[in-house]
N, C-alpha and C positions, 0 to 999 in steps of 0.2 A: 696168643699163643706163643709163648717164648721158646724157640729150640736153641740147643746149645750141642756143639760136637768137641767131644773131649779128646779126640785124637791128638789134638796139638798138646795138651796138658800131659798125656802118656808118655808122648814122644820126646818132648824137650825138657819136661820136668820129672819125668819118671813116676808121674802120679797114677795110682791105681786105686779104683772104688774099693772101700770096705763093705759097702752095703750095695747090694743088686736093686736094679728098679723095682722088682717083685717086692723083694724084702720093704723097700721104702713105703710101698702101698700098702703093704701089711700093717706096718707102724703106725702110719696115719689113720688106718681104718681102726686100728686097736684104741689110739688116743681118743677119736671121735666116741667109740663105743664107752670108752672109760668116762669120758665128761658126760654122756646122756646118761649113764648109770648114776653118776653123781648127782645129777640135776633130777633125776627120778627120785632117789634117796632123800634129797633135800625136800623136794615136794611132798613126798610121802610123809616125812617126819612133821612138816609144816600143818598139812591137813588133819593129821591123827592128832596131833596135840591140841590143836584149837578148839574151842568148843562152840565156834561158829560153823554154822550147817553148810557143807559146801557139796556140789556135785558138777560134774560135767557131763553135758548131753550133747548127742550128734544131732544133726540137723533134722532128724525126725522125732526129736525129743526122748531119745532112748538113753538110759543110764550108761554111761561108758567108765565113770570113777563115782564113788560114793564114799564119802567119809564117814567115821564111825558116828559123829554127832548127829548126823542128817539121818542114818540109819537107825540110831537109837530113839529119835523123835518118831520115827515111823513105825517104831516097834519091830524092826526087822534088822538081819545082818546084813554088811554091805555087799555081800556075794549073792544074797538072795536078789538083790535089785539089778543088779549088772545085766544088760540086753533088755529089761523090760521098759515099756514106754510109761513115762511119767504120767500122761492123762488117761492110761487104762487104769494106772492105781488111783489116781487123783482127778477125776473128770470134775472139771471146772471149764464151762465155756469162754467166760470172762477172762481167766487166767491164760488159757490156750490161744485166745486172740491176742494177747498182750506178746506170748512168747513168739506167735507168728511175726508180728510187726516188728519185734527187735530181730530176729533171723531175716526177714526180708529187707529191712532197711539199714542193719548193722548198727544200730543205734542203742546204745545202752539204757537201759530204765531203773528207775529206784522208786520204790513205795515204802512209805510209814506207816506202822499199826494198821496194815491190811487184813481184813477178817477172813477167815478161811475155817470150814468145818471138816474135820476129818470124817469121811463117810463110812470107814472100818472103826472109827473111834467116837460114835456118837455120846459117850459120857464126859468126853472133854469140852462139849459145847461148841462155843464159838471162840476160836483162837485168833491172837493179833500177831503180826509179822513185820519187820522190817527186812524187806528183801531186794535184791539188786540182780539183775540179768545182763551179763556183759557177753557180746558175741565175741568169738575167737575167729580171726581171719588168717589165711595162708598167704603167701608171699605174692598172689596176684590180687589180694583183696576180696576174695570171696570167703563169705562166713562158713566156716566148718564144723562150728559146734558152739555152744553156750555155757558159759560159767554161771551157775545158779547158787547163790549165797543168801542165806537166812539167819536171821536171830529174833527169837520169840521175845515178844513184850507183851504178852497176855496179862502177866500179873501187874505190870505197869499200867496198861490200859485199863483194867479193871479197877484200879485203884482210882485211877482219873476218873472213870465212868460212875464209881461210888460216891467219889466226892461231889461231883456234878449233882447226882440225885440227892444228895444230902442237901446240898446248898439250894437246892431247889425247893424241896421241903422246907429248909428254913424260911426262905424268902416267902413262900406262899402263907405261911403261919405269921411271919413279920408284917404280911401286906393286911391279914384279914382280922388280926387280933383287935379287940376294943381298948386295950390298954395303949396309951402313947408310948412310943419307943423311939429315942433318936440315938445314931451311933456319932461318937466324937473320936478325933485323931489324938495324938499325945499331947498337942498343945490346947486339947479343950474345944477345938473348932468342930461344929457339926458338918458330917459328912453324909448322912443320910437320915431320914425319918420315914415313918411308916404314916398313913394315910391318917390314922386316929391322933397321932402327934400335930400332924399338919392342922387337923380340925380343932383340937383342944389350945393351939399355941395362936392359931390366927394368922397364920403365915403361910404362902406357898413353899415348895419345896426348895425350890431356887433361893427364896428369900431367907429360908432357914441356912442354907449351907453357908459354913464360912462363920456362922455367929458363935457366940460363946455361952456357956450357962449362966454368967453374970452380966449378959446383955440386957439394957435397961428397957429394949423396946417390946418385951414379951406382952402379949394380951392373954392371959392365963385366967381371968375372970371374966365371966359373962352372966347377963342377967337369969339365964335360963339354967 
Protein backbone atom coordinates (compact mmCIF):
# COMPACT_ATOMS: atom_id res chain seq x y z
CA UNK A 1 0.00 0.00 0.00
CA UNK A 2 1.46 3.38 -1.07
CA UNK A 3 0.46 6.39 1.04
CA UNK A 4 1.11 9.99 0.03
CA UNK A 5 0.81 13.34 1.80
CA UNK A 6 -0.35 16.18 -0.50
CA UNK A 7 0.29 18.95 2.07
CA UNK A 8 3.74 19.81 0.72
CA UNK A 9 2.38 20.18 -2.82
CA UNK A 10 -0.38 22.46 -1.56
CA UNK A 11 1.85 24.60 0.65
CA UNK A 12 4.88 24.98 -1.65
CA UNK A 13 3.36 24.66 -5.13
CA UNK A 14 -0.14 25.92 -4.52
CA UNK A 15 -1.58 22.71 -5.91
CA UNK A 16 -5.22 21.94 -5.25
CA UNK A 17 -6.94 18.69 -6.31
CA UNK A 18 -9.60 18.99 -9.00
CA UNK A 19 -11.04 15.54 -8.23
CA UNK A 20 -11.92 14.34 -4.76
CA UNK A 21 -11.09 10.84 -3.55
CA UNK A 22 -14.77 9.85 -3.69
CA UNK A 23 -15.01 11.21 -7.24
CA UNK A 24 -11.90 9.24 -8.24
CA UNK A 25 -13.37 6.03 -6.85
CA UNK A 26 -16.61 6.70 -8.73
CA UNK A 27 -14.71 7.32 -11.98
CA UNK A 28 -12.77 4.06 -11.61
CA UNK A 29 -15.96 2.15 -10.81
CA UNK A 30 -17.75 3.63 -13.82
CA UNK A 31 -14.80 2.71 -16.06
CA UNK A 32 -14.87 -0.87 -14.77
CA UNK A 33 -18.62 -1.10 -15.37
CA UNK A 34 -18.25 0.30 -18.89
CA UNK A 35 -15.49 -2.19 -19.71
CA UNK A 36 -17.56 -5.08 -18.34
CA UNK A 37 -20.56 -3.93 -20.39
CA UNK A 38 -18.47 -3.78 -23.58
CA UNK A 39 -17.16 -7.28 -22.92
CA UNK A 40 -20.70 -8.58 -22.33
CA UNK A 41 -21.91 -6.93 -25.52
CA UNK A 42 -19.03 -8.42 -27.51
CA UNK A 43 -19.60 -11.88 -26.04
CA UNK A 44 -23.32 -11.68 -26.71
CA UNK A 45 -22.69 -10.62 -30.32
CA UNK A 46 -20.33 -13.57 -30.89
CA UNK A 47 -22.55 -16.20 -29.28
CA UNK A 48 -25.66 -14.90 -31.06
CA UNK A 49 -24.14 -14.69 -34.52
CA UNK A 50 -22.39 -18.08 -34.59
CA UNK A 51 -24.05 -21.31 -35.69
CA UNK A 52 -21.98 -23.18 -33.09
CA UNK A 53 -24.19 -24.19 -30.16
CA UNK A 54 -22.90 -22.66 -26.93
CA UNK A 55 -24.05 -22.79 -23.33
CA UNK A 56 -22.57 -21.90 -19.97
CA UNK A 57 -23.48 -24.20 -17.09
CA UNK A 58 -22.92 -23.72 -13.38
CA UNK A 59 -21.30 -26.43 -11.25
CA UNK A 60 -24.64 -28.18 -10.86
CA UNK A 61 -25.10 -28.26 -14.67
CA UNK A 62 -27.86 -25.67 -14.65
CA UNK A 63 -28.12 -23.38 -17.69
CA UNK A 64 -26.73 -19.90 -17.02
CA UNK A 65 -26.28 -18.74 -20.63
CA UNK A 66 -27.79 -20.31 -23.76
CA UNK A 67 -27.17 -19.04 -27.28
CA UNK A 68 -29.94 -19.09 -29.93
CA UNK A 69 -28.32 -21.89 -31.96
CA UNK A 70 -28.37 -24.26 -29.01
CA UNK A 71 -31.92 -23.36 -28.03
CA UNK A 72 -33.14 -23.79 -31.62
CA UNK A 73 -31.69 -27.29 -31.77
CA UNK A 74 -33.58 -28.09 -28.58
CA UNK A 75 -36.71 -26.46 -30.06
CA UNK A 76 -36.92 -24.02 -27.16
CA UNK A 77 -36.21 -20.34 -26.57
CA UNK A 78 -33.03 -19.42 -24.67
CA UNK A 79 -34.99 -17.85 -21.82
CA UNK A 80 -36.99 -21.06 -21.37
CA UNK A 81 -33.82 -22.97 -20.58
CA UNK A 82 -32.20 -20.60 -18.08
CA UNK A 83 -32.01 -22.08 -14.59
CA UNK A 84 -33.06 -25.53 -15.72
CA UNK A 85 -30.80 -28.53 -15.27
CA UNK A 86 -29.21 -29.98 -18.38
CA UNK A 87 -29.74 -33.57 -17.28
CA UNK A 88 -33.32 -32.99 -16.19
CA UNK A 89 -34.01 -32.01 -19.80
CA UNK A 90 -31.69 -34.55 -21.41
CA UNK A 91 -31.00 -37.46 -19.05
CA UNK A 92 -27.99 -39.48 -20.10
CA UNK A 93 -25.93 -41.30 -17.44
CA UNK A 94 -22.87 -41.63 -19.69
CA UNK A 95 -22.77 -37.93 -20.56
CA UNK A 96 -23.49 -36.90 -16.98
CA UNK A 97 -20.49 -38.95 -15.83
CA UNK A 98 -18.34 -37.15 -18.43
CA UNK A 99 -19.57 -33.75 -17.20
CA UNK A 100 -18.81 -34.68 -13.59
CA UNK A 101 -15.28 -35.81 -14.44
CA UNK A 102 -14.58 -32.59 -16.35
CA UNK A 103 -15.92 -30.50 -13.47
CA UNK A 104 -14.06 -32.41 -10.76
CA UNK A 105 -10.76 -32.75 -12.64
CA UNK A 106 -10.76 -29.32 -14.24
CA UNK A 107 -9.71 -30.88 -17.55
CA UNK A 108 -11.40 -30.13 -20.88
CA UNK A 109 -12.81 -32.97 -23.00
CA UNK A 110 -13.66 -33.29 -26.69
CA UNK A 111 -15.73 -35.86 -28.57
CA UNK A 112 -16.22 -36.41 -32.30
CA UNK A 113 -19.41 -37.83 -33.84
CA UNK A 114 -20.79 -38.78 -30.43
CA UNK A 115 -24.27 -40.32 -30.80
CA UNK A 116 -27.25 -38.88 -28.91
CA UNK A 117 -31.00 -39.49 -29.03
CA UNK A 118 -33.29 -36.66 -27.96
CA UNK A 119 -35.87 -38.08 -25.52
CA UNK A 120 -38.36 -35.36 -26.50
CA UNK A 121 -37.68 -35.64 -30.26
CA UNK A 122 -37.78 -39.38 -31.08
CA UNK A 123 -38.48 -38.67 -34.76
CA UNK A 124 -34.92 -37.39 -35.15
CA UNK A 125 -33.56 -40.84 -34.36
CA UNK A 126 -29.88 -41.12 -33.49
CA UNK A 127 -28.05 -37.83 -33.97
CA UNK A 128 -24.27 -37.26 -33.98
CA UNK A 129 -22.27 -34.41 -32.49
CA UNK A 130 -18.79 -32.96 -32.18
CA UNK A 131 -18.71 -31.40 -28.74
CA UNK A 132 -16.35 -30.01 -26.15
CA UNK A 133 -16.64 -29.26 -22.47
CA UNK A 134 -14.26 -26.67 -21.00
CA UNK A 135 -14.13 -25.94 -17.25
CA UNK A 136 -14.13 -22.27 -16.21
CA UNK A 137 -11.98 -21.53 -13.16
CA UNK A 138 -11.89 -18.60 -10.74
CA UNK A 139 -8.77 -16.78 -9.57
CA UNK A 140 -8.10 -19.51 -7.00
CA UNK A 141 -8.24 -22.24 -9.64
CA UNK A 142 -11.60 -23.68 -8.59
CA UNK A 143 -14.02 -24.76 -11.31
CA UNK A 144 -17.08 -22.51 -11.16
CA UNK A 145 -18.80 -23.56 -14.37
CA UNK A 146 -18.51 -25.28 -17.74
CA UNK A 147 -18.63 -24.01 -21.33
CA UNK A 148 -20.41 -26.60 -23.47
CA UNK A 149 -20.07 -26.20 -27.25
CA UNK A 150 -21.53 -28.43 -29.93
CA UNK A 151 -21.84 -28.81 -33.67
CA UNK A 152 -24.19 -31.38 -35.19
CA UNK A 153 -22.53 -33.82 -37.59
CA UNK A 154 -25.50 -36.13 -38.20
CA UNK A 155 -25.72 -35.46 -41.94
CA UNK A 156 -22.02 -36.13 -42.53
CA UNK A 157 -21.92 -39.14 -40.22
CA UNK A 158 -24.99 -40.62 -41.92
CA UNK A 159 -23.30 -40.20 -45.30
CA UNK A 160 -20.26 -42.03 -43.92
CA UNK A 161 -22.43 -44.84 -42.53
CA UNK A 162 -24.37 -45.13 -45.80
CA UNK A 163 -21.14 -45.30 -47.77
CA UNK A 164 -19.77 -47.99 -45.47
CA UNK A 165 -22.98 -50.00 -45.83
CA UNK A 166 -22.88 -49.64 -49.61
CA UNK A 167 -19.25 -50.75 -49.70
CA UNK A 168 -20.09 -53.74 -47.50
CA UNK A 169 -22.92 -54.79 -49.83
CA UNK A 170 -20.70 -54.35 -52.87
CA UNK A 171 -17.92 -56.35 -51.22
CA UNK A 172 -20.29 -59.17 -50.35
CA UNK A 173 -21.51 -59.32 -53.97
CA UNK A 174 -17.92 -59.15 -55.24
CA UNK A 175 -16.89 -62.07 -53.03
CA UNK A 176 -19.86 -64.32 -53.85
CA UNK A 177 -20.45 -63.86 -57.57
CA UNK A 178 -19.51 -66.72 -59.89
CA UNK A 179 -17.95 -64.49 -62.55
CA UNK A 180 -14.30 -63.61 -62.13
CA UNK A 181 -13.70 -59.92 -61.45
CA UNK A 182 -10.42 -58.06 -61.01
CA UNK A 183 -9.76 -54.43 -60.10
CA UNK A 184 -6.92 -52.60 -61.82
CA UNK A 185 -5.31 -49.23 -61.18
CA UNK A 186 -4.68 -46.55 -63.83
CA UNK A 187 -1.51 -48.32 -64.96
CA UNK A 188 -3.35 -51.60 -65.52
CA UNK A 189 -1.92 -53.32 -62.45
CA UNK A 190 -4.27 -55.64 -60.57
CA UNK A 191 -5.11 -54.40 -57.08
CA UNK A 192 -7.82 -56.89 -56.11
CA UNK A 193 -9.63 -59.98 -57.38
CA UNK A 194 -12.61 -61.98 -56.22
CA UNK A 195 -12.41 -65.70 -55.35
CA UNK A 196 -13.88 -66.66 -58.75
CA UNK A 197 -11.10 -64.79 -60.57
CA UNK A 198 -8.47 -66.41 -58.34
CA UNK A 199 -9.90 -69.83 -59.19
CA UNK A 200 -10.18 -69.15 -62.93
CA UNK A 201 -6.72 -67.61 -63.30
CA UNK A 202 -4.96 -70.24 -61.22
CA UNK A 203 -3.02 -67.78 -59.05
CA UNK A 204 -3.39 -66.63 -55.48
CA UNK A 205 -4.51 -63.10 -54.73
CA UNK A 206 -0.99 -62.18 -53.64
CA UNK A 207 0.35 -63.53 -56.94
CA UNK A 208 -2.23 -61.57 -58.92
CA UNK A 209 -1.57 -58.21 -57.29
CA UNK A 210 0.73 -56.07 -59.37
CA UNK A 211 0.33 -58.08 -62.58
CA UNK A 212 -1.11 -56.54 -65.73
CA UNK A 213 -3.69 -57.81 -68.21
CA UNK A 214 -0.98 -58.65 -70.74
CA UNK A 215 1.04 -60.80 -68.35
CA UNK A 216 2.21 -64.01 -70.08
CA UNK A 217 1.82 -66.21 -67.01
CA UNK A 218 -1.98 -66.52 -66.90
CA UNK A 219 -3.41 -69.99 -66.55
CA UNK A 220 -6.81 -69.33 -68.05
CA UNK A 221 -7.40 -72.69 -69.75
CA UNK A 222 -8.17 -75.82 -67.76
CA UNK A 223 -9.03 -79.37 -68.86
CA UNK A 224 -12.34 -79.22 -67.03
